[in-house]
C-alpha positions in Angstrom: 70.5 37.7 175.3 67.4 40.1 174.4 68.5 43.4 172.8 66.9 45.4 170.1 65.5 44.0 166.7 67.9 46.4 164.7 70.9 44.1 166.1 69.8 41.1 164.1 71.2 39.8 161.2 69.8 40.3 157.9 71.9 37.2 156.0 69.3 34.7 156.3 66.4 36.7 155.3 67.9 37.8 151.8 69.1 34.4 151.3 65.2 33.5 151.5 63.1 35.8 149.5 60.8 32.8 149.5 59.7 33.1 153.1 56.5 31.4 152.6 58.5 28.2 151.5 60.6 28.2 155.0 57.1 28.9 156.8 55.8 25.9 154.8 58.6 23.5 155.8 58.7 24.8 159.6 54.9 24.3 159.9 54.7 20.5 158.2 57.8 19.6 160.4 56.3 20.9 163.4 53.0 19.1 162.8 55.0 15.7 162.2 56.2 16.2 165.5 52.9 17.2 167.0 50.8 14.7 165.3 53.0 11.9 167.0 52.0 13.1 170.1 48.8 11.9 170.3 48.7 9.6 167.2 48.9 6.4 169.2 46.9 7.0 171.9 43.7 5.4 170.7 45.2 2.4 169.2 47.0 1.6 172.8 44.4 -1.3 172.8 45.0 -3.1 169.6 49.1 -2.6 169.9 48.5 -4.3 173.7 46.5 -7.1 171.5 48.9 -7.2 168.7 51.7 -7.7 170.7 50.0 -9.8 173.7 51.3 -7.3 176.6 49.8 -5.9 179.6 48.7 -2.1 179.6 52.2 -0.9 181.9 54.4 -2.4 179.0 52.0 -1.0 176.0 51.9 2.4 178.0 55.3 3.0 177.3 54.6 3.4 173.6 53.3 6.6 174.6 55.8 7.7 177.6 59.0 7.0 175.6 57.9 9.5 173.0 57.4 12.0 175.3 60.2 11.4 177.5 63.1 11.7 175.1 61.1 14.5 173.4 60.8 16.8 176.6 64.1 15.5 178.1 66.2 16.7 174.8 64.6 19.9 173.3 66.8 22.6 175.3 69.7 20.8 174.4 68.2 20.6 170.9 67.7 24.1 170.6 71.1 25.2 171.6 72.7 23.1 168.8 71.0 24.4 166.3 72.4 27.8 167.4 75.9 26.2 167.9 75.9 24.0 164.7 73.6 25.6 162.6 69.6 25.5 162.1 69.4 23.4 158.6 71.6 21.0 159.7 69.9 20.1 163.4 66.7 20.3 161.1 67.9 17.7 158.6 69.7 15.5 161.1 65.9 15.5 163.7 64.1 14.5 160.3 66.5 12.0 159.1 66.0 10.2 162.9 62.6 10.9 162.8 61.4 9.2 159.4 64.1 6.0 159.9 62.6 5.5 163.7 59.0 5.8 162.1 60.0 3.0 159.6 61.2 0.6 162.5 58.0 1.4 164.6 56.0 0.4 161.8 57.9 -2.4 161.1 58.6 -3.5 164.4 57.7 -7.2 165.8 58.2 -7.0 169.3 56.8 -4.6 171.9 60.6 -3.8 172.9 61.8 -2.6 169.4 58.7 -0.7 169.0 59.1 1.5 172.5 62.6 2.1 171.6 61.9 3.3 168.0 59.3 5.7 169.7 62.1 6.9 172.1 64.3 7.4 168.8 61.4 9.6 167.5 61.3 11.7 170.4 65.0 12.5 170.2 64.3 13.8 166.5 61.4 15.5 167.6 63.9 17.7 170.2 65.9 18.3 166.7 63.4 19.2 164.7 61.0 21.6 167.4 63.4 24.3 168.5 64.9 24.4 164.8 61.8 25.0 162.8 60.7 27.5 165.4 63.9 29.3 165.3 64.3 29.2 161.6 61.4 31.5 161.8 62.9 34.1 164.2 65.5 34.5 161.9 63.7 34.3 158.4 61.5 36.7 159.5 61.5 40.0 160.6 60.0 40.8 164.0 56.6 43.0 164.5 53.9 42.0 162.3 55.7 39.8 159.9 57.1 37.5 162.6 53.8 37.7 164.1 51.3 36.5 161.4 54.0 33.6 160.8 54.0 32.6 164.3 50.5 32.7 164.3 50.2 30.4 161.1 52.9 28.1 163.2 50.9 27.9 166.1 47.7 27.2 164.3 49.2 24.2 162.8 51.1 22.8 166.0 48.2 23.6 168.1 45.7 21.7 166.0 48.5 18.9 165.5 47.2 17.2 168.4 44.0 16.9 168.2 44.4 16.0 164.8 46.1 13.0 165.7 43.5 12.0 168.2 41.3 12.0 165.3 43.6 10.0 162.6 44.4 7.3 165.7 40.9 6.4 165.5 40.6 5.9 162.0 43.7 4.4 161.6 42.6 1.8 164.3 39.8 1.0 163.0 40.8 0.6 159.1 44.4 0.2 157.7 45.4 -1.1 161.6 47.9 1.1 164.1 51.3 0.8 162.0 50.0 3.2 159.6 50.4 5.8 162.1 53.8 5.4 161.9 54.1 4.2 158.2 52.5 8.0 157.0 55.5 9.7 158.7 58.1 7.9 156.1 56.8 9.4 152.8 56.4 12.8 154.5 59.8 12.8 156.1 61.7 12.0 152.9 59.8 14.8 151.4 60.5 17.7 154.3 64.3 16.1 154.1 64.4 16.7 150.1 62.7 20.1 150.3 64.8 21.5 153.5 68.2 20.2 151.6 67.0 22.2 148.1 65.6 25.1 149.6 67.1 26.0 152.9 70.5 28.4 153.0 73.0 26.5 153.7 74.5 27.2 157.5 76.8 29.7 158.0 79.4 30.4 160.6 79.1 33.8 161.5 77.4 35.1 164.7 77.9 31.4 166.0 80.3 31.0 168.6 81.3 28.9 171.4 80.5 25.3 171.8 78.3 23.1 173.8 78.3 22.9 177.4 78.3 19.3 177.8 78.2 19.1 181.6 75.4 21.5 181.5 73.8 19.8 178.7 74.2 16.6 180.7 73.0 17.4 183.8 69.6 19.8 182.1 68.9 16.6 179.9 69.1 14.2 182.5 66.9 16.2 185.1 64.3 17.0 182.4 64.3 13.0 181.5 64.0 11.6 184.9 61.2 14.6 185.8 59.0 13.7 183.0 60.1 9.8 183.9 58.2 10.6 187.8 55.3 13.0 186.1 54.1 10.0 183.7 54.3 7.4 187.0 53.2 9.6 190.0 49.4 8.8 189.9 50.3 5.0 189.8 54.3 4.4 191.8 53.7 7.3 194.4 57.0 6.5 196.6 59.2 5.7 193.8 57.9 8.9 192.0 58.8 10.7 195.0 62.4 9.5 194.6 63.0 10.0 190.9 61.4 13.8 191.5 64.2 14.4 194.1 66.6 12.8 191.7 65.3 15.6 189.5 65.8 18.3 191.8 69.7 17.3 192.6 70.4 17.1 189.0 68.6 20.8 188.3 70.9 22.0 191.7 73.9 20.6 189.9 73.0 22.3 186.7 72.2 26.0 188.5 76.0 25.2 189.9 77.6 24.4 186.6 76.1 27.1 184.8 77.7 29.7 187.3 81.0 28.7 186.5 80.5 27.8 183.1 82.7 29.9 180.5 79.9 29.5 177.7 76.9 28.3 179.8 73.8 26.4 178.2 71.4 28.8 179.5 73.0 32.6 180.1 72.2 33.9 183.5 71.1 37.2 181.7 68.3 34.9 180.3 66.9 34.3 183.6 67.0 38.0 184.5 64.8 39.0 181.6 61.3 39.6 182.8 59.7 39.0 179.5 61.3 35.7 178.9 60.1 34.2 182.3 56.7 35.5 182.1 56.3 33.9 178.8 57.8 30.7 179.6 56.1 30.4 183.5 52.8 31.3 181.5 53.3 28.7 178.6 53.9 26.3 181.3 50.6 26.8 182.8 48.8 27.2 179.4 50.0 24.0 178.2 49.4 22.1 181.4 45.8 23.3 181.2 44.8 22.6 177.9 46.6 19.2 177.4 45.2 18.3 181.1 41.7 19.2 179.3 42.2 17.2 176.2 43.0 14.1 178.1 39.9 14.4 180.4 37.8 14.9 177.9 38.8 11.9 175.8 38.1 10.1 179.2 34.9 11.7 179.9 33.3 10.9 176.2 34.7 7.4 176.6 34.2 6.4 180.0 30.8 8.5 180.6 29.2 9.2 178.0 29.9 5.9 176.2 31.7 7.4 172.8 33.6 5.2 170.5 37.5 6.0 169.5 36.3 7.2 166.0 33.1 9.3 167.7 35.6 10.6 170.0 38.2 11.8 167.7 35.5 13.3 165.7 34.2 15.4 168.6 37.6 16.9 168.9 37.1 18.4 165.8 35.3 21.5 166.6 38.2 22.0 169.1 40.8 21.6 166.3 39.0 23.9 163.6 38.9 26.7 166.4 42.5 26.7 167.4 43.6 26.7 164.2 41.2 29.6 162.7 42.0 31.5 165.7 45.8 30.8 166.1 45.9 32.1 162.7 44.2 35.4 163.1 45.7 35.9 166.8 49.4 36.9 165.2 47.5 39.9 163.7 46.0 40.8 166.7 49.0 41.1 168.8 50.1 43.9 166.7 47.1 45.9 168.1 46.7 44.6 171.3 49.5 43.3 172.6 50.8 39.6 173.6 49.5 40.4 177.3 45.9 41.2 176.5 45.7 38.4 174.0 46.9 36.0 176.9 44.4 37.7 179.5 41.6 36.9 177.1 42.6 33.6 176.0 43.6 31.9 179.5 40.2 33.7 180.6 38.1 31.4 177.7 40.0 28.5 178.8 38.9 29.2 182.2 35.5 29.7 181.7 35.2 26.7 179.2 36.4 24.3 181.8 34.1 26.2 184.7 31.3 25.1 182.0 32.6 21.3 182.3 32.1 21.3 185.9 28.4 21.7 185.9 27.8 19.1 182.8 24.9 16.9 183.6 24.8 13.5 182.9 22.5 13.5 180.1 24.4 16.0 178.3 24.4 16.0 174.6 27.4 17.0 172.5 25.5 20.0 171.1 24.6 22.0 174.3 27.0 19.8 176.6 30.5 19.4 175.4 30.5 21.9 172.2 30.3 25.0 174.0 33.1 24.3 176.2 35.2 22.6 173.3 34.6 26.1 171.8 35.7 28.1 174.5 38.6 26.4 175.2 39.6 26.1 171.6 39.1 30.0 171.3 40.9 30.4 174.4 44.2 28.3 173.6 44.4 30.0 169.5 44.6 33.1 171.1 47.3 31.7 173.6 49.5 29.9 171.2 51.3 32.6 169.0 51.3 35.1 171.9 53.2 32.8 173.8 56.1 31.9 171.2 56.0 36.2 170.2 56.4 36.7 173.8 59.6 33.7 174.5 61.1 35.2 170.8 60.8 39.2 170.8 64.0 40.7 170.6 66.0 37.3 170.7 69.3 37.5 168.7 69.5 35.3 165.6 72.7 33.3 167.6 70.4 32.5 170.6 66.8 31.8 168.6 67.6 27.9 168.8 67.8 28.4 172.7 64.8 30.6 173.2 62.7 28.1 170.7 63.8 25.1 173.1 63.2 26.8 176.3 59.6 27.5 175.1 58.9 23.8 173.2 60.4 22.2 176.8 57.3 24.5 179.0 55.3 22.9 176.2 56.0 19.0 177.0 56.8 19.2 180.6 53.6 21.4 181.2 51.4 18.9 179.3 53.0 15.9 181.1 53.0 17.9 184.5 49.5 18.8 184.1 48.1 15.0 183.0 49.7 13.7 185.4 48.6 15.8 188.2 44.7 15.8 187.1 45.2 11.9 186.7 46.1 11.7 190.5 42.7 13.9 191.1 40.8 11.8 189.3 41.6 8.4 190.7 40.0 9.5 194.1 37.0 11.0 192.3 34.0 8.8 191.4 31.8 8.8 187.8 30.9 12.3 186.6 31.2 13.8 189.9 35.3 13.2 190.2 35.3 14.6 186.3 33.8 17.7 187.7 36.4 18.3 190.5 39.4 17.5 187.8 38.2 20.2 185.4 37.6 22.5 188.1 41.7 21.9 188.6 42.3 22.5 185.4 40.5 25.7 185.4 42.5 26.7 188.7 45.7 26.0 186.2 44.2 28.4 183.4 43.2 31.3 185.9 46.8 31.1 187.3 48.0 31.0 183.6 46.2 34.6 183.7 47.7 35.9 186.6 50.9 35.0 185.5 50.3 36.8 182.6 48.9 39.5 183.9 52.0 40.1 186.5 54.6 38.9 184.2 54.3 40.9 181.2 55.0 44.4 181.4 51.9 46.9 181.0 53.5 49.8 179.9 55.3 47.2 177.2 52.9 44.8 176.0 54.8 43.9 173.6 53.0 45.5 171.0 54.8 45.4 167.5 56.0 47.7 165.3 54.7 47.8 162.0 
């Protein structure tokens, strides 16, 4: 799967002299997917009140999106390789836009939940297709690193922007506009992608989708994400779902060994850089999304912030992630991915250590802000570094698979992290419980640093050629 850069085909680059347009489309599409991960979180009480349902039912508005998104990312990436990136991106945008309209007009909670699931499925097609478009449109090295820096900045900021937007929409025009705003944005992106992206060719694309492998791995991921979402509240039944996921993963491994055209080629799993990038991503996203989850609860439950105040408080992290990620792509050429990850994860760990010592009378400026800035700096350095590592040396015909893998780690890591810290938080009390849970998040970030230090080669370091 991984070969030298000279073997990458150049037709796509020749067909796209306006690389800035490809980057803009990819970033906008990724932002739309990222925004909808968090944009309904603050609005959940309003949704619950409007439909007259309990918290367990309303929570499925969040769960359904993450479930389908996390479950289908890997298959979505492979479909982009086999069927064409432009085709899959357009299909994903079309499904996401239609599902957003359905969600905004839903008159029953069941319809809203189904619409959110369809949004997640559309997102699972968009995210790997957008990232793989960058992988083939930009030459490996400084050129691609800079593009991935911007792409990572947009993706990293989207989640926290979603929290901010959710608070304002819930307090203003209403929660339905969290979905309606996707419709014109989606239509514009569909029009631009159809008009400006090169039509998918057939050269370099061969084979067919491994349906047996795709079915088992998707079933395993769906089951695993479902179990994670319910681990804190459905202990015994969640364990049973984890067991089912384990059986499906074992079946997937058995199928892949015997498949003529496996979904994930065996050579990919023997590649040190690929494994290091994805394991580090799993721990990094688990730590950062857990931090966002806990920080939101801390501000509202312990310090009495309103939803709008909570959203505004996250702007410090959002802007820091955006600025740092934008610049980190340039740093990669001189420092290498390994060093950037070590610095970034150390800063993220330091931010969590700061929060473990937060006093009960802490104010925002001297209490929360330093940790928010440290976490933003650290995560901003990690985002493009992980994508650069995951895509280095990837052939054009398998860039979608590599993109799907790293995006899957993002979703699985985030879901696992939030489920884990939720289980820790429920056994704690008050601010002390938050201190303990932030310490656990710090351990995740530190483990990510250890994985990066031992997984990436010291000698190579994934420094980029000019």
